[in-house]
FIRO-803806 format. One record per residue (C-alpha): x, y, z; residue in three letters. Coordinates in pm, 1 decimal, always signed. Example, Ala and Ser with C-alpha at 12.3 -4.5 7.8 and 13.67 -1.06 7.14 Angstrom:
+----------+----------+----------+--------+
!       c1 !       c2 !       c3 ! sedren !
+----------+----------+----------+--------+
!  +1230.0 !   -450.0 !   +780.0 !    ALA !
!  +1367.0 !   -106.0 !   +714.0 !    SER !
+----------+----------+----------+--------+
END
This chain:
+----------+----------+----------+--------+
!       c1 !       c2 !       c3 ! sedren !
+----------+----------+----------+--------+
! +11592.9 ! +12088.0 ! +10698.1 !    MET !
! +11460.0 ! +12038.6 ! +10351.6 !    SER !
! +11200.0 ! +12259.5 ! +10198.7 !    GLN !
! +10824.6 ! +12117.5 ! +10169.2 !    PRO !
! +10690.5 ! +12021.1 !  +9855.5 !    ASN !
! +10460.5 ! +12326.5 !  +9781.7 !    LEU !
! +10270.6 ! +12123.8 !  +9514.7 !    ARG !
! +10194.3 ! +11817.6 !  +9682.8 !    ARG !
!  +9920.3 ! +11823.8 !  +9959.3 !    SER !
! +10025.7 ! +11720.1 ! +10308.5 !    PRO !
!  +9654.9 ! +11621.8 ! +10369.3 !    LEU !
!  +9551.9 ! +11287.5 ! +10241.4 !    PRO !
!  +9279.0 ! +11226.2 !  +9968.4 !    VAL !
!  +8941.7 ! +11226.7 ! +10132.7 !    ARG !
!  +8636.8 ! +11076.5 !  +9959.9 !    ASN !
!  +8839.9 ! +11049.1 !  +9644.3 !    GLY !
!  +8912.5 ! +11416.6 !  +9622.7 !    VAL !
!  +9239.8 ! +11594.0 !  +9709.9 !    ASN !
!  +9276.0 ! +11891.1 !  +9942.3 !    ALA !
!  +9289.8 ! +12236.2 !  +9777.6 !    THR !
!  +9596.2 ! +12455.3 !  +9796.8 !    ARG !
!  +9568.9 ! +12842.8 !  +9823.3 !    LEU !
!  +9842.8 ! +13095.6 !  +9820.0 !    ARG !
!  +9817.6 ! +13333.4 ! +10107.8 !    ILE !
!  +9981.7 ! +13687.0 ! +10084.7 !    PRO !
! +10268.3 ! +13728.4 ! +10336.6 !    LEU !
! +10176.2 ! +14077.5 ! +10418.1 !    SER !
!  +9875.7 ! +14296.7 ! +10399.1 !    GLY !
!  +9567.7 ! +14461.5 ! +10590.7 !    PRO !
!  +9453.1 ! +14112.2 ! +10729.2 !    TRP !
!  +9589.5 ! +14030.1 ! +11089.4 !    PRO !
!  +9547.1 ! +13655.6 ! +11034.6 !    THR !
!  +9542.5 ! +13389.3 ! +10763.4 !    VAL !
!  +9168.1 ! +13329.3 ! +10857.9 !    HIS !
!  +9068.8 ! +13699.8 ! +10814.4 !    ALA !
!  +9226.1 ! +13680.8 ! +10458.5 !    TYR !
!  +9045.5 ! +13367.7 ! +10384.2 !    VAL !
!  +8721.2 ! +13504.7 ! +10514.8 !    LEU !
!  +8762.2 ! +13827.5 ! +10286.1 !    GLU !
!  +8868.6 ! +13610.1 !  +9973.5 !    LYS !
!  +8581.7 ! +13379.7 ! +10000.7 !    PHE !
!  +8320.7 ! +13635.0 ! +10143.9 !    GLY !
!  +8069.2 ! +13483.4 !  +9913.7 !    HIS !
!  +8081.8 ! +13167.6 ! +10130.0 !    LEU !
!  +7953.8 ! +13081.0 ! +10463.0 !    ASP !
!  +8193.1 ! +13261.2 ! +10714.9 !    ALA !
!  +8084.1 ! +12999.7 ! +10996.0 !    ALA !
!  +8178.7 ! +12706.2 ! +10743.0 !    GLY !
!  +8526.9 ! +12860.4 ! +10695.7 !    ILE !
!  +8579.7 ! +12910.6 ! +11054.7 !    THR !
!  +8464.0 ! +12550.7 ! +11146.6 !    ALA !
!  +8733.4 ! +12416.1 ! +10913.7 !    ARG !
!  +9007.1 ! +12601.9 ! +11107.8 !    PHE !
!  +8843.8 ! +12495.7 ! +11413.7 !    ASP !
!  +8825.0 ! +12127.0 ! +11312.7 !    ALA !
!  +9187.1 ! +12117.0 ! +11215.1 !    GLY !
!  +9107.7 ! +12101.1 ! +10862.5 !    GLU !
!  +9347.7 ! +12384.6 ! +10746.4 !    VAL !
!  +9731.3 ! +12330.1 ! +10735.3 !    VAL !
! +10041.0 ! +12487.7 ! +10615.5 !    ASP !
! +10248.9 ! +12326.6 ! +10335.1 !    ALA !
! +10430.1 ! +12115.3 ! +10601.3 !    GLU !
! +10103.0 ! +11974.6 ! +10739.6 !    GLY !
! +10108.4 ! +12209.1 ! +11060.6 !    THR !
!  +9758.0 ! +12282.9 ! +11176.0 !    LEU !
!  +9657.8 ! +12662.9 ! +11135.6 !    LEU !
!  +9419.0 ! +12794.2 ! +11375.1 !    THR !
!  +9197.8 ! +13098.5 ! +11325.9 !    SER !
!  +9454.5 ! +13305.7 ! +11512.2 !    THR !
!  +9753.0 ! +13209.5 ! +11290.0 !    ALA !
!  +9907.3 ! +13543.5 ! +11189.3 !    PRO !
!  +9927.2 ! +13646.0 ! +10828.8 !    LEU !
! +10266.4 ! +13580.7 ! +10701.1 !    GLY !
! +10286.8 ! +13243.0 ! +10909.0 !    SER !
! +10226.8 ! +13052.1 ! +10580.2 !    ALA !
! +10248.7 ! +13122.5 ! +10229.7 !    GLU !
! +10030.9 ! +12828.6 ! +10105.3 !    PHE !
!  +9745.0 ! +12648.4 ! +10299.6 !    ILE !
!  +9566.2 ! +12330.4 ! +10220.0 !    TRP !
!  +9215.8 ! +12259.1 ! +10307.7 !    TYR !
!  +8922.7 ! +12037.4 ! +10233.2 !    TYR !
!  +8640.2 ! +12171.6 ! +10023.7 !    ARG !
!  +8287.2 ! +12118.9 ! +10140.5 !    SER !
!  +8136.1 ! +11859.9 !  +9875.3 !    LEU !
!  +7766.6 ! +11878.8 !  +9816.5 !    PRO !
!  +7538.7 ! +11585.6 !  +9883.0 !    ALA !
!  +7499.4 ! +11367.4 !  +9569.8 !    GLU !
!  +7272.3 ! +11093.8 !  +9455.9 !    ASP !
!  +7421.4 ! +10766.3 !  +9427.8 !    PRO !
!  +7496.5 ! +10636.8 !  +9084.4 !    LEU !
!  +7287.9 ! +10352.2 !  +8972.1 !    PRO !
!  +7581.8 ! +10127.7 !  +8903.7 !    VAL !
!  +7918.6 ! +10049.9 !  +9078.5 !    THR !
!  +8244.6 !  +9892.4 !  +8964.1 !    GLU !
!  +8321.1 !  +9521.0 !  +9014.6 !    SER !
!  +8652.4 !  +9341.0 !  +9093.7 !    ILE !
!  +8735.6 !  +9107.2 !  +8828.5 !    ILE !
!  +9062.1 !  +8991.9 !  +8980.5 !    HIS !
!  +9249.7 !  +9050.0 !  +9282.7 !    GLU !
!  +9590.8 !  +8916.7 !  +9413.8 !    ASP !
!  +9877.2 !  +9062.5 !  +9614.7 !    ASP !
! +10001.3 !  +9271.1 !  +9325.8 !    ASP !
!  +9703.0 !  +9352.0 !  +9097.9 !    LEU !
!  +9367.2 !  +9468.4 !  +9134.9 !    LEU !
!  +9152.0 !  +9478.8 !  +8809.0 !    VAL !
!  +8829.2 !  +9653.4 !  +8816.6 !    VAL !
!  +8537.6 !  +9645.2 !  +8568.9 !    ASP !
!  +8421.7 ! +10008.8 !  +8542.4 !    LYS !
!  +8090.0 ! +10095.8 !  +8358.1 !    PRO !
!  +8166.9 ! +10316.0 !  +8065.4 !    HIS !
!  +7978.9 ! +10629.2 !  +8211.3 !    PHE !
!  +8140.8 ! +10616.1 !  +8570.8 !    LEU !
!  +8362.8 ! +10901.9 !  +8614.0 !    PRO !
!  +8736.8 ! +10839.5 !  +8705.6 !    THR !
!  +8818.4 ! +11187.4 !  +8840.3 !    THR !
!  +8616.5 ! +11440.0 !  +9009.6 !    PRO !
!  +8414.0 ! +11687.8 !  +8806.5 !    ALA !
!  +8101.1 ! +11870.4 !  +8839.2 !    LEU !
!  +7826.3 ! +11756.0 !  +8921.2 !    PRO !
!  +7960.0 ! +11411.4 !  +9032.6 !    VAL !
!  +8237.7 ! +11384.9 !  +9288.3 !    ARG !
!  +8148.9 ! +11105.0 !  +9529.7 !    ALA !
!  +8039.3 ! +10853.2 !  +9273.8 !    GLY !
!  +8382.4 ! +10846.2 !  +9099.8 !    ILE !
!  +8577.8 ! +10523.3 !  +9041.6 !    ALA !
!  +8899.4 ! +10685.9 !  +9182.0 !    ALA !
!  +8705.2 ! +10741.1 !  +9518.0 !    GLY !
!  +8551.5 ! +10392.2 !  +9524.2 !    ALA !
!  +8869.3 ! +10218.7 !  +9430.6 !    SER !
!  +9080.2 ! +10417.0 !  +9683.2 !    ALA !
!  +8893.3 ! +10206.7 !  +9953.8 !    GLN !
!  +8789.4 !  +9888.3 !  +9780.3 !    PRO !
!  +8579.9 !  +9655.5 ! +10000.0 !    PRO !
!  +8794.9 !  +9385.5 ! +10196.3 !    GLY !
!  +9130.3 !  +9558.1 ! +10127.7 !    LEU !
+----------+----------+----------+--------+
END
């Protein structure tokens, strides 16, 4: 069996944003991966973290779902989706200039971001072009 690519997310891009990778200690005082994540991100909403585990949004490097009862040591890396804040829509969108079987040409306004960065994430060209209309 081949080793999983630890740097490539087993989760697909969602809303133009990749899943986040977190290294988990293989041993320590935490009984579960969930307990470690709760302590590491104690400044966040614990119910929200638990909801991600319950919704199947936390996986190991091979893409296997991790529940809140997965024992510490069962995964060295986990992948999960971050909660993104609600955003106001940008006043413009990109437009398709040309489209054929091999090529998609898009006219992107100069201020429309192409990669996720604070404070704009959802209004990025990468997310919009990931699911262009009619394709």
